[in-house]
C-alpha positions in Angstrom: 173.0 139.5 148.1 176.0 138.0 150.0 177.2 134.7 148.7 178.1 133.5 152.2 174.5 133.9 153.2 173.4 131.5 150.4 175.8 128.8 151.7 174.0 128.4 155.0 171.2 126.2 153.8 173.4 123.8 151.8 173.9 121.2 154.6 170.2 120.6 154.5 169.2 119.9 150.9 165.8 120.7 149.6 163.9 119.1 146.8 161.8 121.7 145.0 158.5 121.0 143.2 157.9 120.6 139.5 154.6 121.4 137.7 152.4 119.0 135.9 153.5 118.7 132.2 152.2 117.7 128.8 155.0 116.6 126.6 155.4 115.4 123.0 154.2 116.2 119.5 150.8 117.8 119.5 150.8 118.7 123.2 150.2 122.4 122.3 146.7 121.5 121.0 145.7 120.8 124.6 146.3 124.3 125.8 142.7 125.6 125.3 141.0 122.6 127.0 143.5 122.7 129.8 143.0 126.4 130.4 139.2 125.8 130.7 139.8 122.9 133.1 142.0 125.2 135.2 139.3 127.9 135.3 140.9 130.5 133.1 138.4 133.1 131.9 140.5 136.1 130.8 144.2 135.4 130.3 147.2 137.5 129.6 149.5 135.9 127.0 153.1 136.9 127.5 155.6 136.4 124.6 158.4 137.9 122.7 156.2 138.0 119.6 158.1 135.1 118.0 158.7 137.1 114.8 158.5 135.0 111.6 156.2 132.4 113.0 152.5 132.1 113.6 152.8 130.1 116.8 151.4 132.9 119.0 148.5 133.6 116.7 147.5 129.9 116.6 147.6 129.5 120.3 145.7 132.7 120.9 143.0 131.7 118.4 142.7 128.3 120.1 142.2 130.0 123.4 139.5 132.2 122.0 137.9 129.2 120.2 137.5 127.6 123.7 135.7 130.7 125.0 138.5 132.6 126.7 139.1 136.3 126.5 142.8 137.0 125.6 145.0 140.0 126.1 148.5 139.9 124.5 151.7 141.4 125.8 154.3 140.6 123.1 157.2 142.9 124.1 159.2 140.6 126.3 162.9 141.0 125.5 165.7 138.5 125.6 167.2 138.7 129.1 163.8 140.0 130.3 164.0 143.4 132.0 162.2 144.7 135.0 160.2 147.1 132.9 159.0 144.2 130.7 157.6 142.5 133.8 156.0 145.7 135.2 154.4 146.7 131.9 152.8 143.2 131.7 151.6 143.6 135.3 149.9 146.9 134.5 148.2 145.4 131.5 147.0 142.5 133.5 145.6 144.7 136.2 144.0 147.2 133.7 142.2 144.3 131.9 141.2 142.5 135.1 142.8 139.2 133.9 142.8 136.1 136.0 145.5 133.9 134.5 148.7 133.8 132.4 149.9 131.9 129.4 153.6 132.4 128.5 154.7 131.4 125.0 158.4 131.2 124.0 161.7 130.4 125.7 163.0 131.2 129.1 162.6 135.0 128.6 158.8 134.8 128.2 158.5 132.3 131.0 160.7 134.2 133.4 159.0 137.5 132.8 155.7 135.8 133.3 156.8 134.2 136.6 158.0 137.6 137.8 154.7 139.2 136.8 152.7 136.6 138.7 154.7 137.2 141.8 154.2 141.0 141.4 150.4 140.6 140.8 150.1 138.6 143.9 151.7 141.4 145.9 149.5 144.3 144.5 151.9 145.3 141.8 155.0 145.7 143.8 158.3 146.0 141.8 159.5 142.6 140.7 163.0 143.6 141.9 161.8 143.4 145.5 161.7 139.6 145.1 165.3 138.8 144.3 166.6 136.0 146.4 165.2 132.8 147.9 161.5 132.6 148.5 161.1 136.3 149.0 157.4 136.4 148.1 154.9 136.5 151.0 151.7 135.5 149.2 152.0 131.9 147.8 148.7 132.3 145.9 149.4 133.9 142.6 147.4 133.5 139.3 147.6 130.2 137.4 150.1 129.9 134.6 150.5 127.7 131.5 154.0 127.8 130.2 154.4 126.8 126.5 157.9 126.3 125.4 159.1 127.0 121.8 162.8 126.4 122.4 164.8 123.6 124.0 166.9 125.7 126.4 166.1 127.1 129.8 163.6 124.6 131.2 162.0 127.6 133.0 158.6 126.0 132.5 159.5 123.3 135.1 161.8 125.2 137.5 161.4 127.4 140.6 163.8 130.0 139.2 163.3 133.1 137.1 165.9 135.6 136.0 165.3 139.3 135.6 167.6 142.2 134.7 167.2 145.2 137.1 167.6 148.3 135.0 166.1 150.8 137.4 167.9 150.5 140.8 171.1 151.7 139.3 170.6 152.6 135.6 174.3 152.9 135.0 175.1 149.5 136.4 172.4 146.9 135.3 172.2 143.8 137.5 170.9 140.5 136.3 169.6 138.4 139.2 168.0 135.0 139.9 164.9 134.8 142.0 164.2 131.3 143.4 160.6 131.0 144.6 158.4 127.9 145.0 155.4 130.2 144.4 156.7 131.0 140.9 156.4 127.4 139.6 154.1 127.2 136.6 150.8 125.5 137.0 151.2 123.5 133.8 154.2 123.1 131.4 153.6 122.3 127.7 156.6 121.0 125.7 155.9 120.2 122.1 158.8 119.6 119.8 156.7 120.6 116.8 156.8 124.1 118.1 160.6 124.0 117.9 160.7 123.5 114.1 160.8 127.3 113.4 163.5 128.0 115.9 166.5 129.6 114.0 169.7 127.5 113.6 171.9 129.7 115.7 169.3 130.1 118.4 168.8 126.3 118.5 172.6 125.9 119.0 172.8 128.5 121.7 169.8 127.2 123.6 171.4 123.7 123.4 174.4 124.9 125.3 172.1 126.4 128.0 170.9 122.8 128.4 174.5 121.4 128.6 175.3 124.0 131.3 172.1 123.2 133.2 173.0 119.5 133.1 176.7 119.7 133.9 176.6 122.3 136.6 174.4 120.4 139.1 176.3 117.2 138.4 179.6 118.7 139.6 178.0 121.2 142.1 179.3 121.3 145.6 175.7 120.6 146.7 176.2 117.1 145.4 172.4 116.6 145.5 171.9 112.9 144.8 168.3 113.0 143.3 169.6 115.4 140.6 172.6 113.4 139.4 170.9 110.8 137.2 168.9 113.5 135.4 172.0 115.6 134.9 174.0 112.8 133.3 171.1 111.7 131.0 170.6 115.3 129.9 174.2 115.5 128.9 173.9 112.3 126.9 170.8 113.5 125.2 172.4 116.9 124.3 175.5 115.2 122.9 173.3 112.9 120.8 170.7 115.4 119.5 172.0 119.0 119.4 173.8 118.7 116.1 170.7 117.2 114.4 168.4 119.7 115.9 170.6 122.6 114.9 171.4 121.6 111.3 168.2 119.8 110.4 165.5 121.8 112.3 162.7 119.6 110.9 164.3 116.4 112.4 161.6 115.4 114.9 163.9 112.9 116.7 166.5 115.6 117.2 164.0 118.2 118.4 162.3 115.7 120.7 165.6 114.6 122.1 166.5 118.2 123.0 163.0 118.7 124.4 163.6 116.0 126.9 167.2 117.1 127.5 166.2 120.6 128.4 163.4 119.5 130.6 165.3 117.0 132.7 168.4 119.3 132.9 166.2 121.9 134.4 164.8 119.4 136.9 168.4 118.6 137.8 169.4 122.1 138.6 166.1 122.9 140.2 167.4 121.3 143.4 171.0 120.5 142.4 172.2 124.0 141.9 174.3 125.8 139.2 177.7 127.4 139.1 179.8 130.1 137.5 179.0 129.2 133.9 175.6 130.8 134.7 177.1 133.5 136.8 179.4 134.6 134.0 176.5 134.5 131.6 174.3 136.6 133.8 177.0 139.2 134.1 177.7 139.5 130.4 173.9 139.7 129.7 173.6 142.4 132.3 176.2 144.6 130.7 175.7 143.7 127.0 172.3 142.1 126.6 173.8 139.1 124.7 171.9 135.8 124.5 172.0 133.7 127.7 172.7 130.4 125.8 175.5 132.0 123.8 177.1 133.3 127.0 176.9 129.8 128.5 178.4 128.2 125.5 181.5 130.6 125.6 181.9 130.2 129.4 181.3 126.4 129.6 184.7 125.1 128.4 186.6 127.6 130.5 184.6 126.8 133.7 184.9 123.1 133.1 188.7 123.6 132.8 188.7 125.7 136.0 186.6 123.1 138.0 188.1 119.8 136.8 191.0 119.6 139.2 188.5 119.6 142.1 186.9 116.4 140.8 188.3 114.7 137.8 186.1 111.7 138.5 182.9 113.7 138.0 184.2 115.0 134.7 185.2 111.5 133.7 181.5 110.5 134.3 180.5 113.4 132.0 182.9 112.0 129.3 181.1 108.7 129.4 177.7 110.5 129.2 179.1 112.2 126.1 179.6 108.7 124.6 183.4 108.9 124.9 185.1 105.4 125.2 187.1 106.0 128.4 188.3 102.4 128.6 192.0 102.5 129.6 191.9 106.2 130.5 192.6 107.6 133.9 190.0 110.0 135.4 192.3 112.9 134.4 192.5 111.8 130.8 188.7 111.1 130.6 188.0 114.6 132.1 190.2 116.2 129.5 188.4 114.2 126.8 185.1 115.6 128.0 186.5 119.1 127.8 187.7 118.4 124.2 184.2 117.0 123.4 182.5 120.2 124.6 184.7 122.3 122.5 184.1 120.1 119.5 180.4 120.4 120.0 180.6 124.2 120.3 182.5 124.3 117.0 180.2 121.8 115.3 177.2 124.0 115.9 179.1 127.2 114.9 179.0 129.2 118.1 181.5 132.1 118.6 184.4 131.1 120.8 185.2 134.4 122.7 183.0 137.2 123.9 185.0 139.7 121.9 184.1 137.7 118.8 180.4 138.5 119.3 179.4 141.5 117.2 176.1 143.0 116.1 175.8 140.6 113.2 177.0 137.4 115.0 173.6 135.8 115.4 169.9 136.4 114.5 168.6 137.6 117.9 171.6 139.8 118.8 170.7 142.8 120.8 174.1 144.5 121.1 173.6 148.3 121.1 169.8 148.0 120.4 168.5 149.5 123.6 165.8 150.5 124.4 167.5 152.0 127.4 170.3 154.5 126.9 172.7 152.2 128.7 172.2 149.4 126.1 172.2 151.7 123.2 175.8 152.6 124.2 176.9 149.0 124.7 177.5 148.2 121.1 180.9 146.4 121.3 182.1 143.9 123.9 185.3 145.4 125.1 187.0 142.6 127.1 189.5 145.0 128.6 190.7 145.0 132.2 187.8 147.2 133.4 185.3 144.9 131.7 186.8 141.8 133.3 186.8 143.5 136.7 183.1 144.5 136.6 182.0 141.1 135.2 184.0 139.3 137.9 182.4 141.4 140.7 179.0 140.7 139.2 179.8 136.9 139.2 180.9 137.0 142.9 177.5 138.4 143.9 175.4 136.0 141.7 173.1 133.5 143.3 174.5 130.6 141.2 178.1 131.1 142.4 177.8 129.4 145.8 177.1 126.1 144.0 180.2 126.1 142.0 182.5 123.2 142.5 185.7 125.2 143.2 185.8 128.1 145.6 185.4 131.4 143.9 187.3 134.6 144.7 188.2 137.6 142.6 191.7 136.2 142.2 190.5 132.8 140.9 187.6 133.9 138.8 189.0 136.9 137.0 191.4 134.8 134.9 188.4 132.6 133.9 186.5 135.7 132.8 189.5 137.2 131.0 189.9 133.9 129.1 186.2 133.9 128.2 186.7 137.4 126.8 189.9 137.0 124.9 191.4 133.5 125.2 191.9 130.8 122.7 189.9 127.6 123.4 192.8 125.5 122.1 194.8 126.8 125.1 192.6 124.7 127.3 193.5 121.4 125.6 197.1 121.4 126.6 
């Protein structure tokens, strides 16, 4: 997809729909009754399996208790692949299901959204729907999205992200599909379900939230209805991520991050993203590393790259991060915001460079795990010149790049990517 084609609709800004939502402690107990109300009879549950928890089992048994037939697809991978989606589609069709429930984080929701689009088009490959509103049939099966992480906000957005492993197996491509027809029918956000989320995963998902909030705030779209949500989500993340990470049973921290991730997604839903996400998509495509981790590593570098285009916007971010900017210039306040983002990253113990990420860096790491031959060979992040070049080229073709505050070319973006790979964060602080 050509980036210049995506710029055309920007002068006319569009507000995209949100689904109805149930939010707060105990909300997940309403899934069965809501499914009945929506006419579900035989539903396909899509999940990663959520190893080490009984969340999926409890929800499946609740659905059965309310009289529904349930089929489970529990093989969704982090950075969901096209084959995950198509395997779920085949299972849905074989069992003559009529609805979907996704349980998990963005991977489960995104794979489910892609599967719904495919089902509505007689099982066509999900990769055919990359782009903006590429589906032709707006009527796809109903979908309840149940979040167990505070990260992507996929349960409330019109976007889903899939890795294409089949078009060119030697060059995987992670793309964003934006489609109003993919919006869930009902979102369920219950902070009680977050209690079992691992410490490192909580931290990484939290930086996905900070990226979702900060990028639309500084986006060149400058979409006014998104700006208030964006700033408030930044504030909530600054105030709650540490508690949610280091004291996972802290209900206030978990609930604060629940709202942060939800309204951050509503901000980017119409307000756009930028190259924090584009870099993350590229690294995920080639190394299958966690999206939130990638965002965390990219975020300070991209903030530093973009600040000179609008110090005032980043000064606003500083105030949202509870920095006392009295007496500071906008430049000083922007630099304080950057320093605060690095402090937050370090406070929740996220690796600082891509080359620091190894097979044992975090609990859900998929480096070198496969199942495709390509990913089995991608065991170490190289960060060399060839790596920087292929990641930069992927960034320039990403659907999030046109929203970035500063203009992006190979010459301007490749140093940012190289610094993400090998640079010292302290270098950004002057």
